[in-house]
C-alpha positions as a printed Julia matrix, in Angstrom:
307×3 Matrix{Float64}:
  14.55  -32.44  -24.28
  12.85  -30.46  -27.01
   9.38  -31.21  -25.68
  10.08  -29.84  -22.2
  12.09  -26.89  -23.53
   8.97  -25.99  -25.48
   6.97  -25.69  -22.27
   9.34  -23.07  -20.86
   9.7   -21.18  -24.1
   5.96  -21.05  -24.75
   5.23  -19.68  -21.28
   8.02  -17.12  -21.49
   7.14  -16.05  -25.03
   3.61  -15.27  -23.95
   5.0   -13.26  -21.06
   7.31  -11.31  -23.33
   4.6   -10.4   -25.78
   2.39   -9.26  -22.91
   4.87   -7.24  -20.92
   8.29   -6.61  -22.46
   7.43   -3.71  -24.75
   7.08   -1.25  -21.87
   7.67   -1.28  -18.11
   4.78   -2.85  -16.19
   2.0    -0.33  -15.51
   0.58   -0.67  -11.98
  -2.95   -2.06  -11.85
  -5.69   -2.83   -9.34
  -7.56   -6.07   -8.85
  -9.8    -7.55   -6.19
  -8.52   -9.29   -3.1
  -7.76  -12.93   -4.02
  -9.5   -15.89   -2.41
  -9.25  -19.66   -2.76
 -11.84  -21.76   -4.53
 -12.12  -24.12   -1.55
 -11.93  -22.41    1.86
 -11.85  -25.79    3.58
  -8.73  -26.88    1.65
  -7.0   -23.49    1.67
  -7.8   -21.3     4.69
  -8.24  -17.69    3.58
  -6.23  -16.37    6.52
  -3.22  -18.47    5.51
  -3.32  -17.27    1.92
  -3.64  -13.67    3.02
  -0.47  -14.15    5.07
   1.25  -15.78    2.08
   0.5   -12.75   -0.09
   2.73  -10.56    2.11
   5.67  -12.75    1.02
   4.96  -12.62   -2.72
   6.66  -10.0    -4.93
   6.51   -8.79   -8.52
   9.92   -8.9   -10.23
  10.8    -6.71  -13.21
  13.82   -7.71  -15.29
  15.31   -4.88  -17.38
  17.56   -6.33  -20.08
  19.91   -4.25  -22.29
  21.89   -5.54  -25.27
  22.69   -5.01  -28.94
  21.12   -7.08  -31.73
  23.14   -8.16  -34.78
  20.87   -8.02  -37.83
  22.0   -10.43  -40.6
  22.53   -9.14  -44.13
  19.56  -11.14  -45.39
  17.23   -9.23  -43.05
  18.72   -5.8   -43.66
  17.2    -3.29  -46.1
  20.71   -2.29  -47.22
  21.76   -5.89  -47.73
  24.55   -5.5   -45.2
  24.66   -6.87  -41.66
  24.75   -4.32  -38.83
  24.48   -3.91  -35.07
  21.41   -2.19  -33.63
  21.49    0.64  -31.15
  21.34   -0.46  -27.51
  17.97   -2.15  -26.89
  16.17   -2.02  -23.53
  13.5    -4.63  -22.83
  11.31   -5.43  -19.82
   9.98   -8.77  -18.54
   7.94   -9.46  -15.41
   7.92  -12.56  -13.22
   6.9   -13.39   -9.64
   8.97  -14.34   -6.59
   8.64  -14.89   -2.85
  10.7   -14.37    0.29
  12.45  -17.48    1.66
  14.36  -15.81    4.5
  14.08  -12.91    6.92
  17.01  -11.12    5.24
  15.21  -10.58    1.91
  16.31  -13.69    0.01
  13.82  -14.2    -2.84
  13.15  -17.43   -4.73
  11.94  -17.3    -8.33
  12.16  -19.32  -11.55
  15.61  -19.73  -13.05
  14.48  -19.0   -16.61
  13.29  -15.54  -15.51
  16.89  -14.39  -14.92
  18.62  -16.6   -17.5
  20.27  -14.35  -20.13
  20.06  -17.11  -22.75
  16.27  -17.41  -22.26
  14.62  -14.34  -20.77
  17.34  -11.89  -21.8
  17.7   -13.1   -25.36
  13.96  -13.33  -26.09
  13.2   -10.0   -24.43
  15.82   -8.02  -26.34
  15.11   -9.61  -29.74
  11.33   -9.29  -29.29
  11.65   -5.64  -28.23
  13.88   -4.75  -31.17
  11.68   -6.4   -33.79
   8.52   -4.97  -32.24
  10.01   -1.49  -32.52
  10.91   -2.24  -36.15
   7.39   -3.55  -36.95
   8.97   -6.87  -37.94
   7.36   -9.24  -35.42
   7.09  -11.94  -38.1
  10.86  -12.45  -37.69
  10.79  -13.01  -33.92
  10.83  -16.83  -33.9
  13.71  -17.04  -36.38
  15.65  -14.22  -34.76
  15.38  -15.65  -31.23
  16.82  -18.93  -32.49
  19.54  -17.63  -34.81
  20.49  -13.98  -34.39
  23.44  -12.84  -32.27
  22.97  -10.51  -29.31
  25.66   -9.05  -27.07
  25.88   -6.9   -23.99
  27.81   -3.66  -23.89
  31.08   -5.6   -24.15
  31.93   -8.01  -26.96
  30.83  -11.61  -26.34
  29.01  -10.62  -23.13
  25.49  -11.51  -22.03
  22.7    -8.92  -21.94
  23.0    -6.67  -18.9
  20.33   -7.23  -16.26
  18.78   -4.93  -13.67
  16.18   -6.36  -11.29
  13.53   -4.29   -9.51
  11.14   -5.81   -6.95
   7.68   -4.44   -6.12
   4.68   -5.16   -3.89
   1.17   -3.65   -4.16
   0.82   -0.46   -2.14
  -2.7    -1.49   -1.08
  -1.41   -4.71    0.52
  -1.63   -4.43    4.31
   1.71   -4.74    6.13
   3.65   -5.19    2.89
   7.41   -5.31    3.69
   8.24   -3.36    0.52
   7.03    0.2     1.02
   8.73    1.15   -2.26
  10.45   -0.57   -5.17
  13.82   -2.13   -4.36
  16.77   -3.29   -6.46
  17.78   -6.94   -6.15
  20.76   -8.98   -7.32
  20.98  -12.54   -8.63
  22.89  -14.79   -6.25
  22.46  -18.04   -8.2
  20.16  -19.7   -10.71
  19.54  -23.03  -12.42
  18.43  -23.1   -16.09
  15.05  -24.66  -16.82
  16.62  -28.01  -17.77
  18.57  -28.19  -14.5
  15.69  -27.41  -12.11
  14.52  -23.84  -12.9
  15.27  -22.32   -9.51
  16.81  -18.9    -8.79
  17.78  -16.94   -5.7
  17.79  -13.14   -5.48
  18.54  -10.78   -2.61
  17.64   -7.23   -1.63
  20.78   -6.2     0.23
  19.34   -3.4     2.37
  16.14   -5.1     3.56
  15.57   -7.06    6.79
  12.63   -8.63    8.59
  10.94  -10.08    5.5
   8.17  -12.7     6.0
   9.6   -15.97    4.68
   7.41  -18.76    3.34
   8.08  -22.24    4.67
   8.95  -25.16    2.41
   6.93  -28.36    2.75
   8.81  -31.3     4.24
   8.24  -33.5     1.2
   6.92  -33.52   -2.34
   3.11  -33.34   -2.66
   1.13  -36.52   -3.34
  -0.93  -37.16   -6.46
  -4.29  -35.42   -6.12
  -3.09  -33.16   -3.3
  -4.55  -29.65   -3.38
  -2.21  -26.82   -4.37
  -2.59  -23.11   -5.04
  -0.3   -21.37   -7.52
   0.28  -17.66   -6.83
   1.61  -14.92   -9.07
   1.11  -11.72  -11.04
  -0.43  -12.55  -14.46
   0.57   -9.95  -17.04
  -2.86  -10.17  -18.72
  -4.56   -8.53  -15.71
  -3.1    -5.21  -16.85
  -5.36   -5.39  -19.92
  -8.67   -5.67  -18.04
  -8.47   -3.65  -14.81
  -7.98   -0.02  -13.79
  -4.31    0.98  -14.18
  -3.83    3.1   -11.08
  -1.71    0.95   -8.78
   0.12   -2.39   -8.86
  -2.31   -5.31   -9.18
  -2.69   -7.75   -6.31
  -1.43  -11.31   -6.78
  -3.73  -13.95   -8.29
  -4.41  -17.27   -6.55
  -5.09  -20.25   -8.84
  -6.3   -23.42   -7.08
  -5.73  -26.91   -8.44
  -4.19  -30.26   -7.55
  -1.17  -32.41   -8.35
  -1.79  -34.21  -11.66
   1.42  -36.19  -12.13
   5.11  -36.49  -11.36
   7.4   -36.18  -14.39
  11.13  -36.14  -15.13
  12.86  -33.98  -17.75
  15.24  -35.68  -20.2
  18.07  -34.1   -18.19
  16.89  -35.95  -15.07
  15.35  -32.95  -13.28
  12.01  -33.83  -11.63
   8.94  -31.63  -12.11
   5.39  -31.74  -10.75
   2.41  -31.32  -13.07
  -0.48  -29.32  -11.56
  -4.01  -28.6   -12.77
  -3.86  -24.98  -11.61
  -3.78  -22.48  -14.49
  -0.44  -20.7   -14.94
  -0.49  -17.49  -16.97
   2.48  -15.47  -18.28
   3.9   -13.38  -15.46
   3.23  -16.06  -12.81
   6.59  -17.74  -13.46
   8.6   -17.81  -10.24
   5.65  -17.57   -7.87
   5.05  -20.12   -5.1
   2.85  -23.18   -5.35
   1.57  -23.88   -1.82
  -0.27  -26.75   -0.15
  -3.25  -26.62    2.24
  -0.91  -25.63    5.09
   0.39  -22.67    3.03
   3.77  -24.41    2.68
   5.71  -24.11   -0.57
   5.77  -27.29   -2.66
   7.43  -25.75   -5.74
   7.98  -22.73   -7.96
   5.69  -21.94  -10.9
   7.86  -23.04  -13.8
   6.27  -23.7   -17.19
   3.13  -24.42  -19.15
   1.75  -25.06  -22.62
   0.11  -21.94  -24.04
  -0.57  -18.65  -22.31
  -2.9   -20.24  -19.74
  -4.47  -23.6   -18.95
  -3.25  -26.83  -20.52
  -0.37  -28.68  -18.89
   1.45  -26.71  -16.2
   4.48  -27.56  -14.1
   6.11  -26.46  -10.85
   9.62  -27.26   -9.68
  10.35  -30.17   -7.38
  10.12  -29.54   -3.63
  13.27  -31.45   -2.71
  15.28  -29.88   -5.55
  14.23  -26.41   -4.37
  15.28  -27.25   -0.8
  18.7   -28.51   -1.98
  19.18  -25.43   -4.15
  18.46  -23.11   -1.23
  20.68  -25.19    1.08
  23.61  -24.89   -1.34
  23.17  -21.13   -1.15
  23.1   -21.02    2.63
  19.34  -20.64    3.02
  18.04  -23.06    5.65
  14.27  -22.76    5.37
């Protein structure tokens, strides 16, 4: 289990360092296009982009600083810490149901790492982050509670026919931790008529072309920060089929996944979803994984979403 937990933690840690210190600053990038027009028709991918959203998680909690890490030599609770993390998601129904990665909304993963990282960054003690994430206690506003979570969903304003004209608040309906499948379902209660992506009928074959879509946090560092960046499209193919020690199946893909792309759709040549961007080794490149197609379908079915 430790090996596959490392994949999720490494990808999320890179995301946190890139984007949790401050709310995401809107950026501009060029219109995405596939590497192989024959395998991935541009028109289909342009339609897919209307269904893809940027998700901002705002976590709030208190951090308990142990006596051994306190200047006074006494343990204490911090002031309330607010931390920000970004992921990607996509509409799976016409009534604004959004699929994303489970670890993005998991308080024991995203919430814990975001709050601890934010606190120690503010204290100029980033050398303690690894130890603190593993061992320190954090609590929400009530004793023994998880970090509080607020979710805001965005789309680029320069995206034609985008269903989100302005930022919207979403709620978590259900999620699976990384080890149990890494799927999550959100909903924007007041929104209707959203363009849902279609799930593929079966899992992709070895060597089958896929495109992984999402909002890499690193783009904010290299482009003009005047509006929300457009989604990035990373082409690749299915490299292998693997199974986590917990029994959850995952699909390895050669497409590069960067921090911030977690939760975005991986689509086949027919622009059908074959999985959710889940985890990778390092901040980009290396070995990358998407969730299993059939597991995603079952997860949505259990939550009343018949895609």
